Backbone of each chain as nested JSON, in Angstrom:
{
  "chains": [
    {"id": "A", "residues": [
      {"number": 1, "name": "MET", "atoms": {"N": [113.731, 97.194, 130.188], "CA": [113.09, 96.546, 129.038], "C": [112.163, 95.45, 129.533]}},
      {"number": 2, "name": "THR", "atoms": {"N": [110.982, 95.425, 128.973], "CA": [110.026, 94.377, 129.305], "C": [109.727, 93.589, 128.041]}},
      {"number": 3, "name": "ARG", "atoms": {"N": [109.419, 92.33, 128.223], "CA": [109.041, 91.526, 127.058], "C": [107.533, 91.594, 126.893]}},
      {"number": 4, "name": "PHE", "atoms": {"N": [107.095, 91.945, 125.689], "CA": [105.668, 92.012, 125.389], "C": [105.31, 90.958, 124.353]}},
      {"number": 5, "name": "ARG", "atoms": {"N": [104.116, 90.441, 124.489], "CA": [103.573, 89.527, 123.471], "C": [102.473, 90.282, 122.725]}},
      {"number": 6, "name": "VAL", "atoms": {"N": [102.639, 90.399, 121.412], "CA": [101.738, 91.215, 120.605], "C": [101.0, 90.316, 119.613]}},
      {"number": 7, "name": "ALA", "atoms": {"N": [99.685, 90.467, 119.547], "CA": [98.881, 89.719, 118.579], "C": [98.478, 90.648, 117.44]}},
      {"number": 8, "name": "ILE", "atoms": {"N": [98.656, 90.177, 116.217], "CA": [98.37, 90.986, 115.026], "C": [97.428, 90.222, 114.112]}},
      {"number": 9, "name": "HIS", "atoms": {"N": [96.423, 90.908, 113.588], "CA": [95.55, 90.323, 112.572], "C": [95.831, 91.009, 111.249]}},
      {"number": 10, "name": "ILE", "atoms": {"N": [96.053, 90.224, 110.221], "CA": [96.244, 90.774, 108.88], "C": [95.201, 90.126, 107.992]}},
      {"number": 11, "name": "VAL", "atoms": {"N": [94.31, 90.933, 107.431], "CA": [93.198, 90.384, 106.64], "C": [93.157, 91.017, 105.26]}},
      {"number": 12, "name": "PRO", "atoms": {"N": [92.694, 90.254, 104.25], "CA": [92.52, 90.844, 102.918], "C": [91.523, 91.988, 103.016]}},
      {"number": 13, "name": "ARG", "atoms": {"N": [91.816, 93.062, 102.315], "CA": [90.956, 94.237, 102.348], "C": [89.556, 93.888, 101.854]}},
      {"number": 14, "name": "ARG", "atoms": {"N": [88.537, 94.378, 102.526], "CA": [87.132, 94.167, 102.114], "C": [86.946, 94.647, 100.685]}},
      {"number": 15, "name": "GLY", "atoms": {"N": [86.249, 93.88, 99.879], "CA": [86.019, 94.288, 98.507], "C": [86.979, 93.611, 97.554]}},
      {"number": 16, "name": "LEU", "atoms": {"N": [88.133, 93.184, 98.072], "CA": [89.052, 92.423, 97.222], "C": [88.641, 90.96, 97.241]}},
      {"number": 17, "name": "LEU", "atoms": {"N": [88.871, 90.278, 96.129], "CA": [88.602, 88.857, 96.04], "C": [89.491, 88.104, 97.029]}},
      {"number": 18, "name": "ASP", "atoms": {"N": [88.911, 87.138, 97.747], "CA": [89.69, 86.307, 98.659], "C": [89.481, 84.849, 98.262]}},
      {"number": 19, "name": "PRO", "atoms": {"N": [90.302, 84.345, 97.318], "CA": [90.079, 82.988, 96.797], "C": [90.168, 81.92, 97.882]}},
      {"number": 20, "name": "GLN", "atoms": {"N": [91.05, 82.129, 98.86], "CA": [91.187, 81.139, 99.928], "C": [89.908, 81.093, 100.773]}},
      {"number": 21, "name": "GLY", "atoms": {"N": [89.345, 82.277, 101.056], "CA": [88.093, 82.333, 101.8], "C": [86.954, 81.681, 101.032]}},
      {"number": 22, "name": "LYS", "atoms": {"N": [86.916, 81.909, 99.715], "CA": [85.893, 81.295, 98.87], "C": [86.018, 79.765, 98.903]}},
      {"number": 23, "name": "ALA", "atoms": {"N": [87.251, 79.268, 98.845], "CA": [87.474, 77.818, 98.877], "C": [87.003, 77.23, 100.208]}},
      {"number": 24, "name": "VAL", "atoms": {"N": [87.287, 77.939, 101.3], "CA": [86.853, 77.457, 102.622], "C": [85.331, 77.455, 102.697]}},
      {"number": 25, "name": "SER", "atoms": {"N": [84.708, 78.517, 102.209], "CA": [83.253, 78.614, 102.229], "C": [82.63, 77.459, 101.435]}},
      {"number": 26, "name": "ASP", "atoms": {"N": [83.158, 77.19, 100.241], "CA": [82.638, 76.091, 99.418], "C": [82.818, 74.742, 100.123]}},
      {"number": 27, "name": "ALA", "atoms": {"N": [83.979, 74.541, 100.74], "CA": [84.241, 73.27, 101.43], "C": [83.279, 73.095, 102.603]}},
      {"number": 28, "name": "LEU", "atoms": {"N": [82.986, 74.183, 103.325], "CA": [82.051, 74.092, 104.455], "C": [80.65, 73.751, 103.956]}},
      {"number": 29, "name": "HIS", "atoms": {"N": [80.239, 74.345, 102.824], "CA": [78.933, 73.999, 102.242], "C": [78.89, 72.51, 101.9]}},
      {"number": 30, "name": "SER", "atoms": {"N": [79.965, 71.994, 101.298], "CA": [80.023, 70.572, 100.937], "C": [79.896, 69.676, 102.164]}},
      {"number": 31, "name": "LEU", "atoms": {"N": [80.403, 70.152, 103.299], "CA": [80.327, 69.362, 104.537], "C": [78.966, 69.508, 105.219]}},
      {"number": 32, "name": "GLY", "atoms": {"N": [78.071, 70.32, 104.646], "CA": [76.726, 70.443, 105.207], "C": [76.493, 71.696, 106.031]}},
      {"number": 33, "name": "PHE", "atoms": {"N": [77.494, 72.564, 106.119], "CA": [77.301, 73.814, 106.863], "C": [76.692, 74.859, 105.923]}},
      {"number": 34, "name": "ALA", "atoms": {"N": [75.393, 74.689, 105.64], "CA": [74.734, 75.517, 104.629], "C": [74.555, 76.961, 105.09]}},
      {"number": 35, "name": "ALA", "atoms": {"N": [74.6, 77.209, 106.4], "CA": [74.335, 78.546, 106.936], "C": [75.519, 79.491, 106.779]}},
      {"number": 36, "name": "VAL", "atoms": {"N": [76.648, 78.966, 106.305], "CA": [77.851, 79.792, 106.21], "C": [77.773, 80.716, 105.002]}},
      {"number": 37, "name": "GLY", "atoms": {"N": [78.094, 81.968, 105.209], "CA": [78.139, 82.937, 104.12], "C": [79.578, 83.253, 103.775]}},
      {"number": 38, "name": "ASP", "atoms": {"N": [79.896, 84.523, 103.819], "CA": [81.229, 85.002, 103.451], "C": [82.292, 84.495, 104.443]}},
      {"number": 39, "name": "VAL", "atoms": {"N": [83.437, 84.1, 103.91], "CA": [84.574, 83.718, 104.752], "C": [85.798, 84.492, 104.268]}},
      {"number": 40, "name": "ARG", "atoms": {"N": [86.51, 85.112, 105.186], "CA": [87.758, 85.799, 104.843], "C": [88.878, 85.099, 105.607]}},
      {"number": 41, "name": "VAL", "atoms": {"N": [89.967, 84.791, 104.907], "CA": [91.1, 84.138, 105.555], "C": [92.281, 85.09, 105.586]}},
      {"number": 42, "name": "GLY", "atoms": {"N": [92.746, 85.369, 106.773], "CA": [93.903, 86.232, 106.933], "C": [94.942, 85.553, 107.797]}},
      {"number": 43, "name": "ARG", "atoms": {"N": [95.904, 86.324, 108.293], "CA": [96.962, 85.761, 109.138], "C": [96.836, 86.293, 110.56]}},
      {"number": 44, "name": "HIS", "atoms": {"N": [97.182, 85.419, 111.494], "CA": [97.193, 85.781, 112.916], "C": [98.621, 85.581, 113.394]}},
      {"number": 45, "name": "LEU", "atoms": {"N": [99.305, 86.673, 113.709], "CA": [100.688, 86.561, 114.172], "C": [100.763, 86.839, 115.661]}},
      {"number": 46, "name": "VAL", "atoms": {"N": [101.576, 86.066, 116.356], "CA": [101.876, 86.333, 117.758], "C": [103.378, 86.485, 117.855]}},
      {"number": 47, "name": "LEU", "atoms": {"N": [103.792, 87.636, 118.35], "CA": [105.183, 88.052, 118.245], "C": [105.658, 88.517, 119.615]}},
      {"number": 48, "name": "ASP", "atoms": {"N": [106.822, 88.033, 120.057], "CA": [107.416, 88.506, 121.318], "C": [108.438, 89.578, 120.989]}},
      {"number": 49, "name": "THR", "atoms": {"N": [108.384, 90.689, 121.719], "CA": [109.37, 91.738, 121.487], "C": [109.669, 92.474, 122.791]}},
      {"number": 50, "name": "ASP", "atoms": {"N": [110.919, 92.962, 122.922], "CA": [111.316, 93.728, 124.099], "C": [111.096, 95.205, 123.824]}},
      {"number": 51, "name": "ALA", "atoms": {"N": [110.532, 95.914, 124.802], "CA": [110.322, 97.352, 124.631], "C": [110.234, 97.998, 126.004]}},
      {"number": 52, "name": "GLU", "atoms": {"N": [110.382, 99.345, 126.01], "CA": [110.337, 100.094, 127.272], "C": [108.921, 100.118, 127.853]}},
      {"number": 53, "name": "SER", "atoms": {"N": [107.923, 100.118, 126.976], "CA": [106.54, 100.237, 127.438], "C": [105.633, 99.576, 126.412]}},
      {"number": 54, "name": "ALA", "atoms": {"N": [104.373, 99.378, 126.778], "CA": [103.405, 98.789, 125.861], "C": [103.219, 99.699, 124.641]}},
      {"number": 55, "name": "GLU", "atoms": {"N": [103.262, 101.019, 124.86], "CA": [103.099, 101.962, 123.757], "C": [104.265, 101.832, 122.769]}},
      {"number": 56, "name": "ALA", "atoms": {"N": [105.486, 101.7, 123.314], "CA": [106.665, 101.561, 122.46], "C": [106.592, 100.249, 121.68]}},
      {"number": 57, "name": "ALA", "atoms": {"N": [106.121, 99.178, 122.337], "CA": [105.989, 97.885, 121.657], "C": [104.986, 97.996, 120.513]}},
      {"number": 58, "name": "ARG", "atoms": {"N": [103.868, 98.658, 120.785], "CA": [102.828, 98.819, 119.757], "C": [103.358, 99.632, 118.567]}},
      {"number": 59, "name": "ALA", "atoms": {"N": [104.102, 100.707, 118.858], "CA": [104.634, 101.56, 117.789], "C": [105.632, 100.774, 116.937]}},
      {"number": 60, "name": "SER", "atoms": {"N": [106.447, 99.956, 117.609], "CA": [107.444, 99.16, 116.902], "C": [106.754, 98.125, 115.993]}},
      {"number": 61, "name": "VAL", "atoms": {"N": [105.717, 97.475, 116.509], "CA": [105.009, 96.456, 115.724], "C": [104.264, 97.113, 114.554]}},
      {"number": 62, "name": "GLN", "atoms": {"N": [103.765, 98.318, 114.774], "CA": [103.131, 99.079, 113.686], "C": [104.124, 99.26, 112.529]}},
      {"number": 63, "name": "ARG", "atoms": {"N": [105.37, 99.625, 112.855], "CA": [106.398, 99.783, 111.822], "C": [106.692, 98.445, 111.136]}},
      {"number": 64, "name": "MET", "atoms": {"N": [106.742, 97.37, 111.919], "CA": [106.988, 96.039, 111.327], "C": [105.899, 95.68, 110.313]}},
      {"number": 65, "name": "CYS", "atoms": {"N": [104.656, 95.984, 110.665], "CA": [103.535, 95.674, 109.762], "C": [103.667, 96.466, 108.477]}},
      {"number": 66, "name": "GLU", "atoms": {"N": [104.02, 97.76, 108.624], "CA": [104.115, 98.619, 107.446], "C": [105.272, 98.206, 106.546]}},
      {"number": 67, "name": "GLN", "atoms": {"N": [106.379, 97.768, 107.161], "CA": [107.589, 97.463, 106.38], "C": [107.635, 96.041, 105.854]}},
      {"number": 68, "name": "LEU", "atoms": {"N": [107.026, 95.093, 106.569], "CA": [107.221, 93.701, 106.163], "C": [105.95, 92.841, 106.234]}},
      {"number": 69, "name": "LEU", "atoms": {"N": [105.211, 92.955, 107.322], "CA": [104.242, 91.887, 107.611], "C": [102.983, 91.956, 106.757]}},
      {"number": 70, "name": "ALA", "atoms": {"N": [102.502, 93.168, 106.496], "CA": [101.267, 93.304, 105.726], "C": [101.573, 93.877, 104.349]}},
      {"number": 71, "name": "ASN", "atoms": {"N": [100.795, 93.478, 103.379], "CA": [100.889, 94.045, 102.029], "C": [99.992, 95.284, 101.988]}},
      {"number": 72, "name": "PRO", "atoms": {"N": [100.582, 96.481, 101.875], "CA": [99.774, 97.708, 101.99], "C": [98.739, 97.872, 100.879]}},
      {"number": 73, "name": "VAL", "atoms": {"N": [98.91, 97.157, 99.777], "CA": [97.975, 97.29, 98.659], "C": [96.712, 96.446, 98.871]}},
      {"number": 74, "name": "THR", "atoms": {"N": [96.902, 95.254, 99.442], "CA": [95.786, 94.304, 99.466], "C": [95.318, 93.926, 100.866]}},
      {"number": 75, "name": "GLU", "atoms": {"N": [96.058, 94.356, 101.894], "CA": [95.725, 93.869, 103.24], "C": [95.585, 95.004, 104.252]}},
      {"number": 76, "name": "ASP", "atoms": {"N": [94.727, 94.754, 105.231], "CA": [94.622, 95.64, 106.387], "C": [95.185, 94.91, 107.599]}},
      {"number": 77, "name": "PHE", "atoms": {"N": [95.867, 95.644, 108.46], "CA": [96.331, 94.991, 109.691], "C": [95.767, 95.703, 110.907]}},
      {"number": 78, "name": "HIS", "atoms": {"N": [95.726, 94.953, 111.999], "CA": [95.15, 95.453, 113.238], "C": [95.953, 94.836, 114.381]}},
      {"number": 79, "name": "ILE", "atoms": {"N": [96.479, 95.67, 115.262], "CA": [97.201, 95.154, 116.429], "C": [96.172, 94.875, 117.509]}},
      {"number": 80, "name": "ALA", "atoms": {"N": [95.916, 93.588, 117.734], "CA": [94.769, 93.192, 118.552], "C": [95.068, 93.236, 120.039]}},
      {"number": 81, "name": "ALA", "atoms": {"N": [96.291, 92.94, 120.435], "CA": [96.592, 92.886, 121.868], "C": [98.08, 93.079, 122.094]}},
      {"number": 82, "name": "VAL", "atoms": {"N": [98.419, 93.808, 123.159], "CA": [99.815, 93.962, 123.603], "C": [99.831, 93.615, 125.087]}},
      {"number": 83, "name": "GLU", "atoms": {"N": [100.476, 92.522, 125.439], "CA": [100.484, 92.071, 126.843], "C": [101.904, 91.787, 127.294]}},
      {"number": 84, "name": "SER", "atoms": {"N": [102.196, 92.012, 128.57], "CA": [103.502, 91.598, 129.102], "C": [103.578, 90.079, 129.025]}},
      {"number": 85, "name": "ALA", "atoms": {"N": [104.693, 89.58, 128.515], "CA": [104.833, 88.117, 128.348], "C": [105.504, 87.52, 129.587]}}
    ]},
    {"id": "B", "residues": [
      {"number": 1, "name": "MET", "atoms": {"N": [66.319, 83.43, 112.694], "CA": [67.758, 83.251, 112.386], "C": [68.438, 84.614, 112.366]}},
      {"number": 2, "name": "THR", "atoms": {"N": [69.568, 84.676, 112.976], "CA": [70.361, 85.905, 112.983], "C": [71.687, 85.608, 112.302]}},
      {"number": 3, "name": "ARG", "atoms": {"N": [72.232, 86.632, 111.662], "CA": [73.55, 86.459, 111.049], "C": [74.615, 86.856, 112.066]}},
      {"number": 4, "name": "PHE", "atoms": {"N": [75.561, 85.951, 112.296], "CA": [76.658, 86.24, 113.217], "C": [77.97, 86.275, 112.464]}},
      {"number": 5, "name": "ARG", "atoms": {"N": [78.849, 87.146, 112.926], "CA": [80.22, 87.192, 112.39], "C": [81.149, 86.611, 113.461]}},
      {"number": 6, "name": "VAL", "atoms": {"N": [81.858, 85.563, 113.077], "CA": [82.679, 84.831, 114.043], "C": [84.151, 84.957, 113.65]}},
      {"number": 7, "name": "ALA", "atoms": {"N": [84.992, 85.3, 114.616], "CA": [86.442, 85.382, 114.376], "C": [87.11, 84.171, 115.003]}},
      {"number": 8, "name": "ILE", "atoms": {"N": [87.995, 83.547, 114.247], "CA": [88.674, 82.322, 114.693], "C": [90.176, 82.513, 114.551]}},
      {"number": 9, "name": "HIS", "atoms": {"N": [90.924, 82.088, 115.558], "CA": [92.389, 82.06, 115.465], "C": [92.84, 80.615, 115.429]}},
      {"number": 10, "name": "ILE", "atoms": {"N": [93.663, 80.295, 114.449], "CA": [94.23, 78.951, 114.366], "C": [95.742, 79.11, 114.383]}},
      {"number": 11, "name": "VAL", "atoms": {"N": [96.393, 78.545, 115.394], "CA": [97.841, 78.75, 115.544], "C": [98.547, 77.408, 115.652]}},
      {"number": 12, "name": "PRO", "atoms": {"N": [99.804, 77.351, 115.18], "CA": [100.581, 76.12, 115.354], "C": [100.738, 75.841, 116.844]}},
      {"number": 13, "name": "ARG", "atoms": {"N": [100.616, 74.586, 117.225], "CA": [100.717, 74.206, 118.636], "C": [102.09, 74.608, 119.184]}},
      {"number": 14, "name": "ARG", "atoms": {"N": [102.13, 75.149, 120.376], "CA": [103.388, 75.508, 121.045], "C": [104.285, 74.261, 121.129]}},
      {"number": 15, "name": "GLY", "atoms": {"N": [105.554, 74.431, 120.874], "CA": [106.474, 73.301, 120.956], "C": [106.739, 72.707, 119.586]}},
      {"number": 16, "name": "LEU", "atoms": {"N": [105.806, 72.906, 118.654], "CA": [106.046, 72.442, 117.289], "C": [106.834, 73.513, 116.539]}},
      {"number": 17, "name": "LEU", "atoms": {"N": [107.674, 73.06, 115.639], "CA": [108.447, 73.971, 114.804], "C": [107.497, 74.793, 113.941]}},
      {"number": 18, "name": "ASP", "atoms": {"N": [107.755, 76.104, 113.832], "CA": [106.942, 76.968, 112.975], "C": [107.884, 77.663, 111.982]}},
      {"number": 19, "name": "PRO", "atoms": {"N": [108.177, 77.028, 110.845], "CA": [109.168, 77.574, 109.911], "C": [108.784, 78.95, 109.385]}},
      {"number": 20, "name": "GLN", "atoms": {"N": [107.475, 79.187, 109.186], "CA": [107.036, 80.494, 108.687], "C": [107.334, 81.57, 109.738]}},
      {"number": 21, "name": "GLY", "atoms": {"N": [107.067, 81.26, 111.003], "CA": [107.355, 82.194, 112.091], "C": [108.848, 82.488, 112.185]}},
      {"number": 22, "name": "LYS", "atoms": {"N": [109.653, 81.43, 112.019], "CA": [111.114, 81.596, 112.066], "C": [111.567, 82.501, 110.926]}},
      {"number": 23, "name": "ALA", "atoms": {"N": [110.999, 82.327, 109.745], "CA": [111.372, 83.155, 108.588], "C": [111.017, 84.615, 108.839]}},
      {"number": 24, "name": "VAL", "atoms": {"N": [109.833, 84.854, 109.412], "CA": [109.405, 86.226, 109.716], "C": [110.336, 86.843, 110.751]}},
      {"number": 25, "name": "SER", "atoms": {"N": [110.682, 86.078, 111.782], "CA": [111.57, 86.574, 112.83], "C": [112.935, 86.951, 112.238]}},
      {"number": 26, "name": "ASP", "atoms": {"N": [113.489, 86.084, 111.39], "CA": [114.786, 86.374, 110.754], "C": [114.703, 87.62, 109.874]}},
      {"number": 27, "name": "ALA", "atoms": {"N": [113.605, 87.748, 109.121], "CA": [113.442, 88.908, 108.241], "C": [113.351, 90.194, 109.06]}},
      {"number": 28, "name": "LEU", "atoms": {"N": [112.645, 90.145, 110.193], "CA": [112.53, 91.343, 111.046], "C": [113.897, 91.717, 111.62]}},
      {"number": 29, "name": "HIS", "atoms": {"N": [114.694, 90.705, 112.014], "CA": [116.049, 90.998, 112.5], "C": [116.87, 91.69, 111.402]}},
      {"number": 30, "name": "SER", "atoms": {"N": [116.754, 91.182, 110.17], "CA": [117.501, 91.781, 109.043], "C": [117.096, 93.233, 108.816]}},
      {"number": 31, "name": "LEU", "atoms": {"N": [115.837, 93.55, 109.119], "CA": [115.35, 94.923, 108.935], "C": [115.719, 95.826, 110.117]}},
      {"number": 32, "name": "GLY", "atoms": {"N": [116.378, 95.263, 111.134], "CA": [116.819, 96.077, 112.258], "C": [115.952, 95.977, 113.504]}},
      {"number": 33, "name": "PHE", "atoms": {"N": [114.923, 95.122, 113.465], "CA": [114.083, 94.948, 114.655], "C": [114.726, 93.873, 115.549]}},
      {"number": 34, "name": "ALA", "atoms": {"N": [115.821, 94.269, 116.235], "CA": [116.614, 93.295, 116.982], "C": [115.893, 92.79, 118.231]}},
      {"number": 35, "name": "ALA", "atoms": {"N": [114.888, 93.54, 118.703], "CA": [114.213, 93.182, 119.954], "C": [113.196, 92.068, 119.78]}},
      {"number": 36, "name": "VAL", "atoms": {"N": [112.983, 91.642, 118.542], "CA": [111.96, 90.618, 118.293], "C": [112.471, 89.24, 118.687]}},
      {"number": 37, "name": "GLY", "atoms": {"N": [111.664, 88.503, 119.404], "CA": [112.007, 87.128, 119.763], "C": [111.187, 86.158, 118.933]}},
      {"number": 38, "name": "ASP", "atoms": {"N": [110.484, 85.286, 119.621], "CA": [109.692, 84.249, 118.969], "C": [108.537, 84.861, 118.163]}},
      {"number": 39, "name": "VAL", "atoms": {"N": [108.298, 84.32, 116.973], "CA": [107.138, 84.713, 116.166], "C": [106.378, 83.439, 115.78]}},
      {"number": 40, "name": "ARG", "atoms": {"N": [105.073, 83.435, 115.951], "CA": [104.234, 82.323, 115.512], "C": [103.261, 82.863, 114.478]}},
      {"number": 41, "name": "VAL", "atoms": {"N": [103.141, 82.172, 113.364], "CA": [102.222, 82.609, 112.315], "C": [101.08, 81.608, 112.206]}},
      {"number": 42, "name": "GLY", "atoms": {"N": [99.889, 82.092, 112.405], "CA": [98.71, 81.247, 112.266], "C": [97.721, 81.887, 111.313]}},
      {"number": 43, "name": "ARG", "atoms": {"N": [96.483, 81.409, 111.332], "CA": [95.455, 81.94, 110.453], "C": [94.385, 82.661, 111.266]}},
      {"number": 44, "name": "HIS", "atoms": {"N": [93.854, 83.699, 110.676], "CA": [92.778, 84.478, 111.29], "C": [91.608, 84.407, 110.321]}},
      {"number": 45, "name": "LEU", "atoms": {"N": [90.537, 83.719, 110.699], "CA": [89.374, 83.586, 109.83], "C": [88.233, 84.433, 110.354]}},
      {"number": 46, "name": "VAL", "atoms": {"N": [87.535, 85.089, 109.459], "CA": [86.308, 85.798, 109.813], "C": [85.209, 85.212, 108.944]}},
      {"number": 47, "name": "LEU", "atoms": {"N": [84.187, 84.691, 109.591], "CA": [83.198, 83.853, 108.93], "C": [81.803, 84.346, 109.297]}},
      {"number": 48, "name": "ASP", "atoms": {"N": [80.945, 84.517, 108.303], "CA": [79.545, 84.884, 108.559], "C": [78.7, 83.622, 108.54]}},
      {"number": 49, "name": "THR", "atoms": {"N": [77.848, 83.466, 109.536], "CA": [76.969, 82.297, 109.551], "C": [75.635, 82.658, 110.194]}},
      {"number": 50, "name": "ASP", "atoms": {"N": [74.567, 81.991, 109.734], "CA": [73.237, 82.186, 110.316], "C": [73.028, 81.177, 111.429]}},
      {"number": 51, "name": "ALA", "atoms": {"N": [72.454, 81.625, 112.545], "CA": [72.177, 80.709, 113.647], "C": [71.081, 81.3, 114.513]}},
      {"number": 52, "name": "GLU", "atoms": {"N": [70.479, 80.443, 115.355], "CA": [69.396, 80.885, 116.236], "C": [69.907, 81.801, 117.34]}},
      {"number": 53, "name": "SER", "atoms": {"N": [71.142, 81.547, 117.783], "CA": [71.691, 82.309, 118.902], "C": [73.212, 82.326, 118.787]}},
      {"number": 54, "name": "ALA", "atoms": {"N": [73.851, 83.192, 119.572], "CA": [75.314, 83.254, 119.577], "C": [75.902, 81.915, 120.019]}},
      {"number": 55, "name": "GLU", "atoms": {"N": [75.244, 81.252, 120.97], "CA": [75.742, 79.954, 121.46], "C": [75.695, 78.919, 120.338]}},
      {"number": 56, "name": "ALA", "atoms": {"N": [74.583, 78.918, 119.57], "CA": [74.447, 77.982, 118.462], "C": [75.51, 78.261, 117.394]}},
      {"number": 57, "name": "ALA", "atoms": {"N": [75.773, 79.546, 117.122], "CA": [76.792, 79.911, 116.134], "C": [78.159, 79.412, 116.582]}},
      {"number": 58, "name": "ARG", "atoms": {"N": [78.442, 79.607, 117.866], "CA": [79.74, 79.185, 118.404], "C": [79.893, 77.667, 118.307]}},
      {"number": 59, "name": "ALA", "atoms": {"N": [78.821, 76.933, 118.643], "CA": [78.876, 75.469, 118.599], "C": [79.094, 74.987, 117.166]}},
      {"number": 60, "name": "SER", "atoms": {"N": [78.413, 75.637, 116.228], "CA": [78.54, 75.271, 114.827], "C": [79.977, 75.52, 114.337]}},
      {"number": 61, "name": "VAL", "atoms": {"N": [80.537, 76.674, 114.694], "CA": [81.899, 77.006, 114.261], "C": [82.914, 76.062, 114.917]}},
      {"number": 62, "name": "GLN", "atoms": {"N": [82.638, 75.672, 116.142], "CA": [83.502, 74.683, 116.825], "C": [83.574, 73.389, 115.998]}},
      {"number": 63, "name": "ARG", "atoms": {"N": [82.406, 72.937, 115.489], "CA": [82.389, 71.724, 114.659], "C": [83.136, 71.953, 113.344]}},
      {"number": 64, "name": "MET", "atoms": {"N": [82.977, 73.152, 112.733], "CA": [83.711, 73.457, 111.492], "C": [85.216, 73.363, 111.719]}},
      {"number": 65, "name": "CYS", "atoms": {"N": [85.676, 73.897, 112.855], "CA": [87.115, 73.874, 113.149], "C": [87.589, 72.436, 113.287]}},
      {"number": 66, "name": "GLU", "atoms": {"N": [86.795, 71.617, 113.998], "CA": [87.203, 70.229, 114.233], "C": [87.206, 69.428, 112.936]}},
      {"number": 67, "name": "GLN", "atoms": {"N": [86.253, 69.726, 112.034], "CA": [86.102, 68.911, 110.827], "C": [86.941, 69.398, 109.658]}},
      {"number": 68, "name": "LEU", "atoms": {"N": [87.207, 70.693, 109.589], "CA": [87.876, 71.197, 108.384], "C": [88.966, 72.235, 108.644]}},
      {"number": 69, "name": "LEU", "atoms": {"N": [88.667, 73.209, 109.5], "CA": [89.494, 74.417, 109.48], "C": [90.852, 74.24, 110.147]}},
      {"number": 70, "name": "ALA", "atoms": {"N": [90.887, 73.489, 111.259], "CA": [92.152, 73.321, 111.977], "C": [92.659, 71.897, 111.805]}},
      {"number": 71, "name": "ASN", "atoms": {"N": [93.965, 71.748, 111.78], "CA": [94.582, 70.426, 111.764], "C": [94.731, 69.973, 113.221]}},
      {"number": 72, "name": "PRO", "atoms": {"N": [93.997, 68.94, 113.63], "CA": [93.981, 68.579, 115.057], "C": [95.332, 68.077, 115.565]}},
      {"number": 73, "name": "VAL", "atoms": {"N": [96.225, 67.696, 114.669], "CA": [97.525, 67.17, 115.097], "C": [98.499, 68.305, 115.407]}},
      {"number": 74, "name": "THR", "atoms": {"N": [98.439, 69.368, 114.61], "CA": [99.502, 70.382, 114.698], "C": [99.007, 71.761, 115.117]}},
      {"number": 75, "name": "GLU", "atoms": {"N": [97.69, 71.941, 115.184], "CA": [97.185, 73.295, 115.413], "C": [96.189, 73.366, 116.57]}},
      {"number": 76, "name": "ASP", "atoms": {"N": [96.171, 74.501, 117.217], "CA": [95.135, 74.808, 118.21], "C": [94.245, 75.895, 117.637]}},
      {"number": 77, "name": "PHE", "atoms": {"N": [92.939, 75.809, 117.911], "CA": [92.074, 76.898, 117.467], "C": [91.362, 77.524, 118.656]}},
      {"number": 78, "name": "HIS", "atoms": {"N": [90.926, 78.748, 118.428], "CA": [90.291, 79.533, 119.482], "C": [89.241, 80.421, 118.817]}},
      {"number": 79, "name": "ILE", "atoms": {"N": [88.002, 80.334, 119.27], "CA": [86.947, 81.188, 118.732], "C": [87.008, 82.502, 119.502]}},
      {"number": 80, "name": "ALA", "atoms": {"N": [87.506, 83.541, 118.834], "CA": [87.852, 84.782, 119.523], "C": [86.644, 85.677, 119.753]}},
      {"number": 81, "name": "ALA", "atoms": {"N": [85.681, 85.678, 118.831], "CA": [84.552, 86.588, 118.971], "C": [83.359, 86.074, 118.177]}},
      {"number": 82, "name": "VAL", "atoms": {"N": [82.175, 86.269, 118.734], "CA": [80.922, 85.969, 118.035], "C": [80.047, 87.203, 118.173]}},
      {"number": 83, "name": "GLU", "atoms": {"N": [79.801, 87.889, 117.056], "CA": [79.024, 89.137, 117.108], "C": [77.904, 89.106, 116.077]}},
      {"number": 84, "name": "SER", "atoms": {"N": [76.783, 89.746, 116.366], "CA": [75.744, 89.888, 115.344], "C": [76.312, 90.745, 114.214]}},
      {"number": 85, "name": "ALA", "atoms": {"N": [76.09, 90.281, 112.989], "CA": [76.661, 91.0, 111.838], "C": [75.633, 91.975, 111.277]}}
    ]}
  ]
}
């Protein structure tokens, strides 16, 4: 068993309203960052897990995203990196 | 001016308590993912901005993080990618 560190991005699906992103965009405009357009706010998870291989770790994290971490109706997830920890 | 899409990761500083990460870790254990260890939950922002160059976009986003997006006491930020949108 090896310990892997996995990075996951979970973002609101494109086309859905993202009120938090809108609030950030408005706040940046108020601070003078006029060049800012669309902002999307999602979650960045870093998770340590033991697995036989990087592929097994990725498959396990995929199941975690489907079962708990991401909302399948409103969010997309992406496993960004799997590294030995 | 070119439009750039910038990805930012904002994570709780290592060593600080991350109650959300602890809750996720406990929930994953309850679901049978016993191999999961530490979990850190941060934010993943994707932001569109106009700038003269990728370097200018990165510098601008660095200032946004310092002024608004990240809490300098409890969080670390990392500009993960700057791409033409």
